[in-house]
C-alpha positions as CSV (number, residue, x, y, z in Angstrom):
1,X,-77.6,26.1,-8.4
2,X,-76.3,28.7,-10.9
3,X,-79.6,30.7,-11.8
4,X,-79.9,32.4,-15.0
5,X,-81.0,36.5,-14.9
6,X,-84.3,37.1,-14.8
7,X,-86.1,39.9,-17.3
8,X,-85.7,42.6,-14.6
9,X,-82.1,41.3,-14.3
10,X,-81.5,41.6,-18.0
11,X,-83.0,45.1,-18.0
12,X,-80.6,46.1,-14.8
13,X,-77.6,45.0,-16.6
14,X,-78.2,47.2,-19.9
15,X,-78.7,50.0,-17.7
16,X,-75.6,49.5,-15.4
17,X,-73.7,49.0,-18.7
18,X,-74.9,52.3,-20.0
19,X,-73.7,54.3,-16.8
20,X,-70.4,52.4,-16.5
21,X,-69.5,53.6,-20.1
22,X,-69.8,57.0,-19.5
23,X,-66.4,57.2,-17.8
24,X,-65.0,53.8,-19.7
25,X,-62.7,51.1,-18.1
26,X,-59.5,49.6,-18.7
27,X,-60.5,46.0,-17.5
28,X,-63.6,44.0,-17.1
29,X,-63.2,41.0,-14.6
30,X,-66.4,38.7,-13.9
31,X,-67.4,35.7,-11.5
32,X,-68.0,32.7,-13.5
33,X,-71.8,32.3,-12.3
34,X,-73.9,32.6,-14.9
35,X,-75.8,35.7,-13.7
36,X,-72.5,37.5,-13.4
37,X,-71.6,36.3,-16.7
38,X,-74.9,37.5,-18.2
39,X,-74.6,41.2,-16.5
40,X,-70.9,41.3,-18.0
41,X,-72.3,40.6,-21.6
42,X,-73.7,44.5,-22.1
43,X,-71.0,45.9,-20.2
44,X,-68.7,44.1,-22.2
45,X,-70.2,45.6,-25.3
46,X,-70.8,48.9,-24.3
47,X,-66.8,49.3,-23.0
48,X,-65.6,47.1,-26.0
49,X,-63.6,45.0,-23.4
50,X,-63.9,41.2,-23.1
51,X,-64.3,40.2,-19.7
52,X,-62.0,38.1,-17.7
53,X,-63.7,35.0,-16.0
54,X,-61.9,35.1,-12.4
55,X,-62.9,31.8,-10.3
56,X,-62.5,33.3,-6.8
57,X,-64.7,36.3,-7.2
58,X,-68.1,33.8,-7.2
59,X,-70.2,34.1,-4.3
60,X,-69.7,32.0,-1.1
61,X,-70.6,28.5,-2.2
62,X,-73.9,27.0,-0.9
63,X,-74.6,23.3,-0.5
64,X,-76.0,21.3,-3.1
65,X,-79.3,22.3,-3.2
66,X,-80.5,21.0,-6.6
67,X,-82.7,18.2,-5.2
68,X,-84.9,20.9,-3.2
69,X,-87.8,23.1,-4.2
70,X,-87.8,26.8,-4.1
71,X,-89.8,26.9,-0.9
72,X,-87.6,24.2,0.7
73,X,-84.4,26.6,-0.5
74,X,-86.4,29.5,1.1
75,X,-86.7,27.7,4.4
76,X,-83.0,26.7,4.3
77,X,-82.2,30.5,4.2
78,X,-84.7,31.3,7.1
79,X,-83.7,28.9,9.3
80,X,-80.2,29.9,8.6
81,X,-80.6,33.5,9.4
82,X,-82.3,32.6,12.6
83,X,-79.0,30.8,14.3
84,X,-76.9,32.6,16.6
85,X,-74.4,35.2,15.2
86,X,-71.3,33.1,16.2
87,X,-72.8,30.0,14.0
88,X,-73.0,32.1,11.0
89,X,-69.3,32.0,10.5
90,X,-69.7,28.5,9.3
91,X,-71.6,29.4,6.5
92,X,-74.6,27.5,5.2
93,X,-74.7,23.5,6.6
94,X,-72.9,21.8,4.0
95,X,-71.1,24.9,2.2
96,X,-68.2,27.1,2.5
97,X,-67.4,28.4,5.7
98,X,-67.2,32.2,6.1
99,X,-63.6,32.5,7.0
100,X,-63.0,30.4,3.9
101,X,-64.9,32.8,1.5
102,X,-63.1,35.4,3.2
103,X,-59.7,34.0,3.1
104,X,-60.4,33.3,-0.7
105,X,-61.7,36.7,-1.8
106,X,-58.7,38.3,0.2
107,X,-56.3,36.2,-1.9
108,X,-58.0,36.6,-5.3
109,X,-57.9,40.4,-4.7
110,X,-54.1,40.6,-3.7
111,X,-53.2,38.7,-6.6
112,X,-55.4,40.4,-9.2
113,X,-53.7,43.9,-7.8
114,X,-50.0,42.6,-7.7
115,X,-50.5,41.5,-11.2
116,X,-51.2,45.1,-12.1
117,X,-48.7,46.5,-10.1
118,X,-50.1,47.0,-6.8
119,X,-48.5,45.6,-3.6
120,X,-49.4,45.7,-0.2
121,X,-47.2,47.4,2.1
122,X,-46.0,45.4,5.2
123,X,-45.1,48.6,6.8
124,X,-48.4,49.3,8.5
125,X,-51.2,47.3,9.8
126,X,-54.1,48.8,8.1
127,X,-53.8,47.7,4.1
128,X,-51.4,50.4,2.4
129,X,-50.5,49.9,-1.1
130,X,-47.2,50.4,-3.3
131,X,-48.9,51.4,-6.9
132,X,-45.7,51.3,-9.1
133,X,-47.9,52.2,-12.2
134,X,-51.0,53.7,-12.9
135,X,-53.9,51.9,-13.9
136,X,-57.3,52.7,-15.3
137,X,-60.6,51.7,-14.0
138,X,-61.3,48.1,-13.5
139,X,-64.9,47.0,-13.3
140,X,-65.4,44.0,-11.4
141,X,-68.8,42.0,-12.0
142,X,-69.3,39.7,-9.1
143,X,-72.1,39.4,-6.1
144,X,-73.2,41.1,-3.1
145,X,-71.5,38.9,-0.6
146,X,-68.0,38.9,-2.6
147,X,-68.2,42.6,-3.1
148,X,-69.1,43.3,0.6
149,X,-66.2,41.4,1.6
150,X,-64.0,43.0,-0.9
151,X,-65.1,46.3,0.6
152,X,-64.1,45.3,4.3
153,X,-60.7,43.8,3.0
154,X,-59.7,46.8,0.8
155,X,-60.3,49.6,3.0
156,X,-59.0,47.2,6.4
157,X,-62.3,46.8,8.4
158,X,-62.5,43.3,10.3
159,X,-65.0,41.3,8.8
160,X,-68.2,39.5,10.1
161,X,-70.0,36.5,8.8
162,X,-73.2,38.8,7.8
163,X,-71.1,41.4,5.3
164,X,-74.3,41.1,3.0
165,X,-76.3,42.8,5.7
166,X,-73.4,45.3,7.0
167,X,-72.7,46.6,3.4
168,X,-75.8,45.7,1.8
169,X,-75.8,46.0,-2.3
170,X,-78.7,46.2,-4.7
171,X,-78.8,44.4,-7.8
172,X,-76.6,46.0,-10.5
173,X,-76.0,48.7,-8.1
174,X,-72.4,50.4,-8.1
175,X,-69.6,50.2,-5.4
176,X,-66.8,52.6,-6.1
177,X,-63.5,52.4,-4.7
178,X,-60.4,54.9,-5.8
179,X,-56.9,54.0,-4.8
180,X,-55.6,57.4,-3.6
181,X,-52.2,58.7,-2.3
182,X,-51.6,58.8,1.4
183,X,-48.1,60.2,2.2
184,X,-45.6,57.6,0.1
185,X,-48.2,54.7,-0.2
186,X,-51.7,54.5,-1.2
187,X,-55.0,53.4,0.4
188,X,-58.3,52.4,-1.0
189,X,-61.0,55.2,-0.4
190,X,-64.8,54.5,-0.7
191,X,-66.2,57.0,-3.0
192,X,-69.6,55.2,-3.7
193,X,-71.9,52.5,-2.1
194,X,-74.8,51.3,-3.3
195,X,-75.1,53.6,-6.1
196,X,-78.3,52.8,-8.2
197,X,-79.1,56.4,-9.9
198,X,-79.0,54.6,-13.1
199,X,-82.1,52.6,-12.1
200,X,-85.3,53.9,-12.0
201,X,-87.2,53.1,-8.5
202,X,-89.4,50.6,-10.3
203,X,-86.1,48.7,-11.4
204,X,-84.2,48.5,-8.1
205,X,-84.1,45.0,-6.2
206,X,-82.1,43.5,-3.5
């Protein structure tokens, strides 16, 4: 399943694009999912940047539910949420395991950073980085699960298979991380999470 944005989602995308344009950005990266690419469209227009599709930013992969009705899909999620927490590591039955999802996102992030001159330092257990050159802001248009895992990876928090719940993000909200100098290395600092100030309350959704 690869749904399009709803009318609400399109309005949210326009508003987050206007917010991001206030600070500008050097690059835009986007998940290949249709709803992510549609969200990126007004952002590209406001920033004057063409988004680069990055396959491994896609949300955790679900089973093939193309033959199920919407109520049946909803029932699958309801049943999955009632499982023992240890079973959540398996992901949705028939889909991508959470451990594989975490590894996929982590490898993707480190590859993206390395390509931009930001290399993970092996001197410390927590994620520290050597930044050989200063880079501008990068906008990443992805998903609640992908973004929550990315936050855990970059600030060095052990993952749990319910990252969506631990670091809940509303649709078209902003998660902002900044690379800051600590000694001779750099770390990622969390500056904003689930920032929805660009959305009036009636346009907020999760």
